[in-house]
SETITOR-694878 format. One line per field, with one value per residue (C-alpha): residue number from 0; x, y, z. Coordinates in steps of 0.1 Angstrom, whole numbers, always signed. Each point is the difference from the previous one (the first is absolute). Last residue first. Layout:
BEGIN
seq: (NUM:...) .
u: (X:...) .
v: (Y:...) .
w: (Z:...) .
This chain:
BEGIN
seq: (186:185:184:183:182:181:180:179:178:177:176:175:174:173:172:171:170:169:168:167:166:165:164:163:162:161:160:159:158:157:156:155:154:153:152:151:150:149:148:147:146:145:144:143:142:141:140:139:138:137:136:135:134:133:132:131:130:129:128:127:126:125:124:123:122:121:120:119:118:117:116:115:114:113:112:111:110:109:108:107:106:105:104:103:102:101:100:99:98:97:96:95:94:93:92:91:90:89:88:87:86:85:84:83:82:81:80:79:78:77:76:75:74:73:72:71:70:69:68:67:66:65:64:63:62:61:60:59:58:57:56:55:54:53:52:51:50:49:48:47:46:45:44:43:42:41:40:39:38:37:36:35:34:33:32:31:30:29:28:27:26:25:24:23:22:21:20:19:18:17:16:15:14:13:12:11:10:9:8:7:6:5:4:3:2:1:0) .
u: (-876:+14:+13:+31:-3:+27:+25:+20:+37:+22:+31:+31:+0:+0:-24:+19:-18:+12:-8:+6:+0:-14:+11:-23:+17:+10:+20:+21:+8:-14:+7:-24:+6:-33:-6:-31:-7:-28:-24:-23:+25:+16:+36:+32:+38:+23:+25:+16:+4:+21:-7:-21:-29:-23:-21:+31:+5:-37:+0:+32:-12:-33:+18:+25:+35:+36:-5:-26:-35:-15:-33:+11:-21:-4:-35:-16:-36:-18:+34:+5:-26:-28:+1:+0:-7:-37:+4:+33:-18:+9:+10:+35:+18:-25:-2:+38:+5:-21:+20:-15:+3:-4:+0:+0:+30:-2:+33:-16:-2:+3:-6:+17:-5:+27:-5:+2:+34:+5:+29:+17:+36:-7:-12:-35:-21:-37:-23:-37:-19:-32:+6:+16:+30:-1:+3:-14:+27:-5:-8:+31:+22:+13:+35:+20:+3:-10:-36:-3:+4:-30:-6:-38:-15:+25:+15:+38:+27:+37:+25:+38:+14:+23:+29:-6:-6:+36:+14:+13:+37:+9:+36:+31:+31:+27:+34:+27:+8:-14:-31:+1:-25:-7:+12:-23:+14:-21:+28) .
v: (+755:+35:-9:+18:+20:-7:+27:+0:+1:+13:-21:+18:+24:-30:+6:+7:-11:+9:-27:+13:-28:+5:+6:+24:+24:-5:-10:-30:-2:-14:+15:-15:-2:-4:-26:-2:-30:-13:+21:-12:-1:+33:-9:-3:+1:+1:+24:+3:+29:-10:-25:-5:+19:-30:+16:-1:-37:-8:+22:-15:-36:+8:+14:-28:+2:+3:+1:-18:-11:-27:+7:+35:+31:-6:+10:+33:+12:-29:-14:+31:-16:+24:+23:+31:-5:+11:+32:+7:+1:-24:+6:-14:+30:+25:-12:-5:+37:+11:-23:-31:-9:-30:-28:-34:-23:-10:+19:+33:+14:+37:+5:+22:+20:+25:+36:+16:-17:-32:-5:-33:+11:+24:-29:+3:+21:+4:+30:-11:+12:+19:+37:+6:+22:+0:-38:-16:-10:+30:-15:-22:+30:-1:-12:+28:+5:+37:-9:-37:-8:-2:-36:+7:-28:-15:+35:+0:-2:-7:-27:+0:-34:-14:-20:-37:-7:+8:-21:+19:+0:-1:+8:-19:+21:+4:-14:+26:-14:-35:-2:-27:-28:-12:-36:-27:-28:+9:+15) .
w: (+643:-6:-35:-11:-32:-26:-5:-33:+7:-28:-7:-11:+29:+24:+29:+32:+32:+35:+25:+36:+25:+35:+36:+18:-4:-27:-31:-12:-37:-32:-34:-25:-38:-17:-26:-22:-23:+22:+20:+28:+29:-11:-8:+20:-7:+30:+14:+34:+24:+30:+26:+31:+15:+1:-27:-22:+6:-7:-31:-14:+7:-19:-30:-2:+14:-12:-37:-22:+10:-22:-15:-6:+7:+37:+11:+7:+8:+17:+9:+23:+23:+9:+30:-21:-37:-2:+20:-19:-33:-28:-36:+4:-14:+12:+36:-1:-9:+31:+22:+15:+37:+23:-25:+18:-4:+37:+6:-12:-36:-9:-37:-26:-32:-6:-12:+34:+5:+19:+25:-6:+0:+30:+21:+13:+25:-1:+4:-2:-30:-5:+8:-34:+8:+39:+0:+32:+25:+23:+35:-1:-9:-35:-8:-17:-38:+6:-6:-8:-37:-22:-11:-7:+20:+24:+6:+3:+27:-8:+10:-7:-3:+27:-14:+6:-37:-9:+29:+29:+10:+37:+7:+8:+8:-27:+9:+7:+34:+4:+21:+25:+2:+36:+3:+12:+22:+31:+20) .
């Protein structure tokens, strides 16, 4: 023999089993429109040829975790791994006073920046966006502000979405702090 003993199961002893960590449990994912947040018809994945929203006709259907799914009242952005904005919801256009045609393919830092000088919590806003755009992680929260406005804090929920892989940034303005839109320059 090779000197190794094969472990024997003792009668009545419980068998070993794989236990998943709490964050390893698979989250439920749902499809939504990247412009108006309407859910995909029937909640089923769209066919590759039918990824344009049937409700508004503008947005691309995307998939995200159920705990990060935006509602039709939510303002949100879709940001790729290069930190470029790839989509702006109808509500975000109003909240941030910028049209989607101006915002797309521009750095997210031209619209939103971390609200705190020193990031608190597990990750900073930029790190959370990059991680989510890579398809990793669960929904995380950070505080952001419009790049040109001080004294305003928006809670951002950041989660993976796609395809293609991107980060979904859902903005939640504080009900106690009204947001006054400041027009974004096009230069």
